[in-house]
C-alpha positions as YAML, in Angstrom:
chain: A
units: angstrom
residues:
- id: 1
  name: UNK
  ca: [22.36, 5.21, -45.58]
- id: 2
  name: UNK
  ca: [19.32, 4.27, -43.93]
- id: 3
  name: UNK
  ca: [20.47, 0.32, -42.81]
- id: 4
  name: UNK
  ca: [23.59, 2.00, -41.66]
- id: 5
  name: UNK
  ca: [21.79, 4.08, -39.17]
- id: 6
  name: UNK
  ca: [19.84, 1.02, -38.45]
- id: 7
  name: UNK
  ca: [22.61, -0.93, -37.34]
- id: 8
  name: UNK
  ca: [24.29, 2.10, -35.54]
- id: 9
  name: UNK
  ca: [21.22, 2.84, -33.30]
- id: 10
  name: UNK
  ca: [20.30, -1.17, -32.72]
- id: 11
  name: UNK
  ca: [22.46, -1.97, -29.55]
- id: 12
  name: UNK
  ca: [21.14, 1.51, -27.91]
- id: 13
  name: UNK
  ca: [17.46, 0.14, -28.51]
- id: 14
  name: UNK
  ca: [18.15, -3.18, -27.17]
- id: 15
  name: UNK
  ca: [19.20, -1.43, -23.88]
- id: 16
  name: UNK
  ca: [16.46, 0.50, -23.68]
- id: 17
  name: UNK
  ca: [14.40, -2.59, -24.34]
- id: 18
  name: UNK
  ca: [16.19, -4.01, -21.45]
- id: 19
  name: UNK
  ca: [15.74, -1.65, -19.06]
- id: 20
  name: UNK
  ca: [11.95, -1.41, -19.96]
- id: 21
  name: UNK
  ca: [11.88, -5.20, -19.19]
- id: 22
  name: UNK
  ca: [13.70, -4.67, -16.07]
- id: 23
  name: UNK
  ca: [11.00, -2.20, -14.99]
- id: 24
  name: UNK
  ca: [8.26, -4.15, -16.09]
- id: 25
  name: UNK
  ca: [9.77, -7.21, -14.54]
- id: 26
  name: UNK
  ca: [9.80, -5.03, -11.08]
- id: 27
  name: UNK
  ca: [6.45, -3.51, -10.99]
- id: 28
  name: UNK
  ca: [5.26, -6.93, -12.31]
- id: 29
  name: UNK
  ca: [6.75, -8.65, -9.14]
- id: 30
  name: UNK
  ca: [5.69, -5.96, -6.55]
- id: 31
  name: UNK
  ca: [2.09, -6.45, -8.27]
- id: 32
  name: UNK
  ca: [2.19, -9.96, -7.69]
- id: 33
  name: UNK
  ca: [3.42, -9.86, -4.19]
- id: 34
  name: UNK
  ca: [0.67, -7.37, -3.24]
- id: 35
  name: UNK
  ca: [-2.23, -9.43, -4.84]
- id: 36
  name: UNK
  ca: [-1.00, -12.78, -3.43]
- id: 37
  name: UNK
  ca: [-0.04, -11.83, 0.00]
- id: 38
  name: UNK
  ca: [-0.99, -8.81, 1.48]
- id: 39
  name: UNK
  ca: [-4.94, -8.17, -0.32]
- id: 40
  name: UNK
  ca: [-6.01, -11.82, 1.00]
- id: 41
  name: UNK
  ca: [-4.82, -10.64, 4.67]
- id: 42
  name: UNK
  ca: [-6.08, -7.33, 4.68]
- id: 43
  name: UNK
  ca: [-9.62, -9.08, 3.06]
- id: 44
  name: UNK
  ca: [-9.91, -11.64, 5.46]
- id: 45
  name: UNK
  ca: [-8.82, -9.53, 8.18]
- id: 46
  name: UNK
  ca: [-11.38, -6.96, 7.38]
- id: 47
  name: UNK
  ca: [-13.91, -9.43, 7.09]
- id: 48
  name: UNK
  ca: [-13.09, -11.03, 10.44]
- id: 49
  name: UNK
  ca: [-13.26, -7.74, 12.46]
- id: 50
  name: UNK
  ca: [-16.61, -6.49, 11.06]
- id: 51
  name: UNK
  ca: [-18.33, -9.95, 11.99]
- id: 52
  name: UNK
  ca: [-16.89, -9.45, 15.32]
- id: 53
  name: UNK
  ca: [-14.47, -12.32, 15.56]
- id: 54
  name: UNK
  ca: [-11.36, -10.07, 16.31]
- id: 55
  name: UNK
  ca: [-11.26, -7.38, 19.06]
- id: 56
  name: UNK
  ca: [-14.91, -8.83, 19.75]
- id: 57
  name: UNK
  ca: [-14.58, -7.52, 23.52]
- id: 58
  name: UNK
  ca: [-13.30, -3.90, 22.56]
- id: 59
  name: UNK
  ca: [-16.01, -1.39, 22.39]
- id: 60
  name: UNK
  ca: [-16.02, 1.01, 19.71]
- id: 61
  name: UNK
  ca: [-16.29, 4.01, 22.19]
- id: 62
  name: UNK
  ca: [-12.88, 3.45, 23.71]
- id: 63
  name: UNK
  ca: [-11.31, 3.26, 20.03]
- id: 64
  name: UNK
  ca: [-12.37, 6.38, 19.16]
- id: 65
  name: UNK
  ca: [-10.47, 9.36, 19.77]
- id: 66
  name: UNK
  ca: [-11.67, 11.46, 22.41]
- id: 67
  name: UNK
  ca: [-11.84, 15.44, 22.83]
- id: 68
  name: UNK
  ca: [-9.84, 16.88, 25.12]
- id: 69
  name: UNK
  ca: [-12.38, 17.28, 27.99]
- id: 70
  name: UNK
  ca: [-13.54, 13.33, 27.62]
- id: 71
  name: UNK
  ca: [-9.80, 12.36, 28.49]
- id: 72
  name: UNK
  ca: [-8.93, 10.87, 31.78]
- id: 73
  name: UNK
  ca: [-6.73, 13.11, 34.08]
- id: 74
  name: UNK
  ca: [-7.14, 16.11, 32.17]
- id: 75
  name: UNK
  ca: [-7.91, 19.13, 33.32]
- id: 76
  name: UNK
  ca: [-9.22, 22.10, 31.08]
- id: 77
  name: UNK
  ca: [-8.22, 25.38, 32.22]
- id: 78
  name: UNK
  ca: [-9.27, 27.58, 29.37]
- id: 79
  name: UNK
  ca: [-12.64, 27.00, 27.73]
- id: 80
  name: UNK
  ca: [-13.57, 29.51, 24.73]
...
């Protein structure tokens, strides 16, 4: 009786294993893609930007978002 139950459920277990294999392969592919392609690009660009090699001519004050009265061509009508 036990062997019959084992034989009947074996295709279902193989199918679940195949689905898990596909899931792990999909996750592994995107993890490798991130580690090999995207992460080194982020790191090198970030280091270069911190050293001042990228955007060296841009002042940090111009990059920060300004409040409404500090913006050009804006007239504040009501001020609390």
